[in-house]
N, C-alpha and C positions, 0 to 999 in steps of 0.2 A: 503493500499499499504507499510506503514512504517513496520507494522509487517513482511508482506511477504519477505519485503527486509532486515530486522533483524537491522531496525533503531529505535532508541528511538522514541515512538510515541509522547512524549511530546514535543520533539525539532522537529519534523515533524509537529506537530499541529501548534504550534508558528510560525514556518516558513512559512507554508501555509496561515495561516491567515493573515500574514503581507505582503507577497510575492509581492502584487500589491499595497501598500499604496503609493508609488510614482507616480501613475497615477493621483491623485487628481487634478493636474494642467492642465491636457487635458480636463477637463470638462468646458464648455462655457454655461452660462445660463441654467445649469442643463442638458445639452446634451453633448455626447461624441465626441470630434472633432478628429476623426480618422485621417484624413489627416494631421494635425499639429501634431499629435502623431507619424506617421510614419516618418516625415521629421527629428523631434527633440528628438526622443525618448531616454530618459535616466533613464526612471522610475526605473528601477532596482538599479542604483546609488544612486538617492535620496531615494527610499525605504529602501535601506539598511542602509543608514546614520539615517533616522529617525525610523526605527525599532531599532537600537542599542542604540539611545537616550531614545525612550520609555521604553525598557527593563531595562535599567540602571536605569532611574527613578522609575521604579517599584520595584525596589531591586532586579532584577534578578543577579545572578552570572555573573561575568565579562566575563568568558570563553564560558558560554552558551549563552550570548547575541553576543558575536563575532560570534560563530558557526552559529546562528541563522541569524545573519546579512550578513555572507557569504553565506548561502543557498539563501537568498533574492537577493543578488548581482548576484549569479552566476546561477539563475533559467533559464534565458534566456541569449543569446549571441546574440540577435538581434542589440544591439548597439555596438558590437565588431566587428574589422575588421578581424577576425579570428574566428575558430570554437572551443568551448570547449569540443567537442566530446571526450570522454574516459577520461577526466581530471578532472571530477567532483567526489567529495565524495558521498558516498551512500545517506546521507542526501540530497546533493544538487539535485542528480539524481531523488529521490522521489519526491521533490518539482517541479522539472521541468516536469516530468510525470503527476502530478497531475494538474499543469497549463495547459498542453496540452490537458488533458482530456475533458474539457469544451469549448475548443476554437472554435470560430465560425467564418467565413469569415467576412472581414472589421470590426473586433472587437465588433460584436453584442453582444458577451456574456458580454459585459460590460454594456448593457442595462437591464440585468436580474433584476428582481425586485422580492421583497416579503415583506409581512407586518412583523412589529415588532414582533408580538406574535410568527410568525413562525419562525423567525431568532432566537429568544430565544429558543424556543423549540429544534430546530435543534442544537444550542450550548450546549443545556443542555445534549442532546443526544450524542455528540461528547465527552463532558466531562466526561460522564460516561464510554464510550467506552476506552478513554485514560486511566482514572482510573483504569478499570478493567486489562488493558494489562500492566500496571504497577505493580498492584498487583500480577498478573501471573508471571512475569518476576522475582519479589521478591520472589516469593514461589519458582521457578525454580533454582535461584542462592543462596538460603538462606534455 
């Protein structure tokens, strides 16, 4: 999706992987509490703050950390009293679309499970795709 939208795949990947990290507090005894989440949802705000802290601690460039954090913050407008329609950057729009791609009623997509080895394998494949896209972009511009 990032490449199709002419968005940096590295930024899009970081944003997509971190976009829902603010959800963690809506789990009770290992189960998703969808009703509490819907009443009090500010996961994008909490997630943006946590994403920024994490990226800075990992040594990420401050401007990159800010851009990723804003994509996390604005991937949804469910917590806002107004719509962000047509006001998002291309990166923010890619993250929004990716988020909606696997959404299920009543937050059922938050119950998705996979074993650790499958997750590691998928992350490795994603890493290779991002690396290949960045190399291709470098060849095109250089």
